[in-house]
C-alpha positions as a printed Julia matrix, in Angstrom:
281×3 Matrix{Float64}:
   0.05   -0.01  -0.01
   1.16    3.47  -0.73
   2.52    5.09   2.52
   0.59    8.21   2.21
  -2.7     6.26   1.74
  -1.74    3.91   4.44
  -1.02    6.92   6.88
  -4.44    8.62   5.88
  -6.26    5.25   6.57
  -4.44    4.88   9.89
  -5.3     8.32  11.05
  -9.05    7.67  10.09
  -9.08    4.66  12.14
  -7.38    6.11  15.2
  -9.89    9.19  15.04
 -12.88    6.71  14.86
 -11.47    4.7   17.91
 -10.93    7.73  20.14
 -13.82    8.51  22.6
 -16.15   11.15  21.6
 -16.98   13.96  23.89
 -20.59   13.57  22.71
 -22.99   11.07  24.3
 -23.91    8.19  21.94
 -21.1     8.95  19.45
 -18.66    6.23  20.27
 -17.52    3.77  17.73
 -19.13    0.46  17.0
 -18.27   -2.1   14.48
 -19.92   -1.58  11.14
 -22.37   -4.24   9.99
 -24.79   -5.29   7.37
 -28.5    -4.44   8.54
 -30.31   -6.03   5.81
 -29.85   -6.27   2.05
 -27.89   -3.54   0.82
 -28.24   -1.3    3.88
 -25.26   -1.19   6.23
 -24.66    0.59   9.57
 -21.57    2.9    9.71
 -22.49    5.0   12.61
 -21.78    5.33  16.26
 -23.5     3.75  19.28
 -26.59    5.99  19.09
 -25.92    8.6   16.53
 -26.8     6.77  13.54
 -25.33    6.77   9.94
 -26.46    4.31   7.2
 -24.78    3.32   3.93
 -26.97    2.17   1.15
 -25.02    0.63  -1.63
 -25.85    0.45  -5.47
 -23.76   -0.63  -8.59
 -23.84    3.21  -9.65
 -22.67    4.63  -6.27
 -23.59    4.81  -2.64
 -25.83    6.96  -0.33
 -25.25    7.81   3.19
 -27.89    8.86   5.53
 -27.05   11.19   8.52
 -23.51   12.71   9.0
 -23.31   12.85  12.8
 -21.4    15.34  15.06
 -18.22   17.09  13.56
 -16.23   14.18  14.95
 -18.54   11.4   13.58
 -17.23   11.27   9.9
 -14.16    9.33  10.88
 -16.34    6.48  12.34
 -18.47    6.72   9.17
 -15.36    6.68   6.75
 -13.72    4.07   8.68
 -16.92    1.8    8.68
 -17.15    2.3    5.03
 -13.78    0.94   4.37
 -13.94   -1.85   6.82
 -16.98   -3.14   5.02
 -14.99   -3.04   1.78
 -16.52   -0.23   0.03
 -14.9     2.86  -1.43
 -15.61    6.05   0.29
 -15.23    8.08  -2.95
 -18.03    5.92  -4.32
 -20.45    7.75  -1.99
 -22.55   10.03  -4.34
 -25.28   11.46  -2.1
 -25.61   12.58   1.5
 -28.92   12.79   3.12
 -30.23   13.6    6.68
 -33.27   13.02   8.64
 -33.12   16.35  10.78
 -30.83   19.4   10.6
 -29.59   19.28  14.2
 -26.12   19.39  15.15
 -25.84   15.66  16.23
 -26.84   14.71  12.64
 -25.55   17.18  10.21
 -22.39   18.79  11.9
 -20.42   16.25  10.02
 -21.82   17.01   6.54
 -18.9    19.46   5.81
 -16.09   17.11   6.55
 -17.97   14.06   5.25
 -18.57   15.69   1.8
 -14.95   16.95   1.66
 -13.97   13.28   2.03
 -16.4    11.56  -0.4
 -17.1    14.58  -2.97
 -20.73   13.56  -2.55
 -23.8    15.86  -3.31
 -25.86   17.09  -0.17
 -29.59   16.79  -0.33
 -31.95   18.41   2.19
 -35.67   19.31   2.61
 -36.62   22.77   1.54
 -37.38   23.84   5.0
 -33.86   23.06   6.33
 -31.88   24.41   3.44
 -31.4    27.81   5.33
 -30.51   25.89   8.71
 -27.73   23.81   6.71
 -26.39   26.76   4.86
 -26.26   29.03   7.92
 -24.48   26.32   9.88
 -27.25   25.99  12.27
 -27.83   29.59  12.99
 -31.26   29.75  11.51
 -32.64   26.64  13.43
 -35.71   27.92  15.34
 -34.83   26.06  18.56
 -31.0    25.59  18.67
 -29.78   28.37  16.47
 -28.32   30.33  19.4
 -27.08   27.26  21.05
 -25.3    25.03  18.5
 -23.61   25.78  15.25
 -21.37   23.86  12.74
 -19.69   24.42   9.65
 -22.19   25.5    6.94
 -22.55   23.63   3.72
 -24.11   24.31   0.4
 -27.12   22.28  -0.47
 -26.89   20.86  -3.92
 -30.48   19.6   -4.24
 -33.63   20.58  -2.58
 -35.91   17.81  -1.52
 -39.72   18.06  -1.59
 -42.34   15.84  -0.08
 -42.83   12.68  -1.85
 -39.91   13.18  -4.08
 -37.94    9.88  -5.19
 -34.27    9.69  -5.14
 -33.35    7.0   -7.6
 -29.75    5.74  -7.99
 -28.51    2.24  -9.24
 -31.78    0.61  -8.97
 -32.55    1.99  -5.39
 -35.54    4.21  -4.78
 -35.55    6.26  -1.62
 -38.79    8.35  -0.99
 -38.66   11.64   1.0
 -41.68   12.11   3.36
 -41.56   15.48   5.29
 -42.22   14.8    9.11
 -41.7    18.08  10.71
 -41.85   18.83  14.59
 -38.55   17.51  15.92
 -36.92   19.7   13.45
 -38.45   22.22  11.1
 -37.89   20.21   7.87
 -37.33   16.66   9.51
 -37.41   13.98   6.83
 -38.31   10.45   7.03
 -36.87    8.27   4.3
 -38.59    5.22   2.95
 -37.24    2.35   0.48
 -37.67   -1.3   -0.36
 -34.96   -3.85   0.15
 -34.71   -7.41  -1.11
 -32.94   -9.85   1.23
 -33.04  -13.74   0.93
 -35.52  -13.35  -1.74
 -38.03  -11.61   0.2
 -38.87   -7.85  -0.23
 -39.2    -5.47   2.92
 -40.25   -1.91   3.41
 -37.78    0.17   5.27
 -38.42    3.27   7.31
 -35.62    5.54   8.4
 -37.53    7.75  10.94
 -36.33   11.44  11.04
 -37.5    12.28  14.53
 -40.74   12.58  16.6
 -39.74   13.88  20.06
 -40.52   17.35  21.27
 -37.04   19.18  22.12
 -36.48   20.51  25.5
 -37.89   23.88  26.18
 -39.99   23.95  22.95
 -43.71   25.09  23.35
 -46.48   23.55  21.14
 -48.92   26.47  21.76
 -47.93   30.15  21.04
 -44.39   29.31  20.0
 -43.0    32.56  18.65
 -40.28   30.88  16.35
 -42.6    28.32  15.03
 -46.18   29.15  15.12
 -47.26   26.01  13.35
 -45.27   23.41  15.11
 -48.4    21.77  16.77
 -50.17   21.29  13.23
 -46.81   20.04  11.94
 -46.48   17.3   14.51
 -50.16   16.24  13.97
 -49.44   15.86  10.18
 -46.3    14.03  11.03
 -48.04   11.45  12.99
 -50.52   11.08  10.24
 -47.85   10.42   7.73
 -45.9     7.76  10.18
 -49.15    5.85  10.6
 -49.75    5.86   6.81
 -46.29    4.19   6.11
 -45.98    0.3    5.98
 -42.97   -0.65   7.88
 -41.01   -4.1    8.09
 -37.65   -2.64   8.94
 -37.6    -0.03  11.33
 -34.47    2.35  11.56
 -34.03    5.87  12.74
 -31.97    8.93  13.51
 -30.97    7.52  16.79
 -30.36    3.77  17.56
 -32.35    4.32  20.81
 -35.55    4.76  18.6
 -35.39    1.03  17.66
 -33.31   -0.67  20.33
 -30.35   -0.9   17.94
 -27.51   -2.12  20.49
 -29.93   -4.81  21.76
 -30.69   -5.81  18.16
 -27.09   -5.93  17.15
 -26.58   -8.66  19.76
 -29.2   -10.8   18.07
 -28.53  -10.1   14.3
 -26.75  -13.49  13.57
 -29.69  -15.42  14.78
 -32.22  -17.25  12.62
 -34.54  -14.18  12.43
 -33.33  -10.58  11.51
 -34.2    -8.39  14.54
 -34.29   -5.4   12.48
 -37.59   -6.73  10.86
 -39.86   -5.21  13.53
 -43.14   -3.78  12.41
 -44.55   -3.99  15.81
 -41.7    -2.07  17.23
 -42.39    0.66  14.68
 -46.03    0.86  15.61
 -45.27    1.03  19.28
 -42.67    3.84  18.92
 -45.15    5.95  16.88
 -47.73    5.37  19.37
 -45.49    6.35  22.42
 -44.23    9.45  20.39
 -47.87   10.71  19.61
 -48.98   10.03  23.2
 -46.2    12.22  24.53
 -47.09   14.89  22.12
 -50.71   14.93  22.84
 -49.99   14.98  26.62
 -47.76   18.06  26.27
 -50.31   19.83  23.89
 -53.01   19.11  26.29
 -51.06   20.49  29.33
 -50.08   23.59  27.44
 -53.8    24.3   26.54
 -54.96   23.71  29.73
 -52.3    26.11  31.31
 -53.21   28.97  29.07
């Protein structure tokens, strides 16, 4: 191996092995989730690699120190980081997009974002209605603006964008179909459903329509058929526990009931806070 390449690879791997100052952002071994979907993220801050013959897609870039984990994971799985063509995200919060700048620089991939979060990404988080005064990150240029229901097609793979705002102003849930062992499954990458600390649903001055956005989001999530449940945080779907069982006779990531329960819990929490705020006004 060329000495320079070896040095770069070694530095990437060492950086990925270092303990992150951010909770949930520590390295875990990359693995195949199902079919052409692979996990290349941290112990809770997720990143997914979707491979195709014409190039690859990565969903979620993590914190500013997550890209070394992602890049090392892609390489360890036997794929070329320069074959990554498109970078997606589920929510434009610092823990999922601060790494976009470094990941794009390393891969040369195009950045896609929902229309409502273009300004957030291009301002480095400053225009985020909740965290804009608290967390910022390197700004990036959005190469393609994603609209609700838009299809991303690459190498025989089709990802569909479903806008599910509330957790973030342009939160996006991505869906696709995957074939594994001769069977086809519907995959849902949930963008986010939780109400961020300090956020009001009633009389919110920076986001007046947040309650209506949340209500529509739960309608959308309930309309989706889900076999394989994934998301922006591993804690959404019990990732670490499922990883322990992934070599068993049944793929634990095939979990439609887990998806339904997650949506139920999320909507129940939303309705409870909305009722409490209305009662207090």
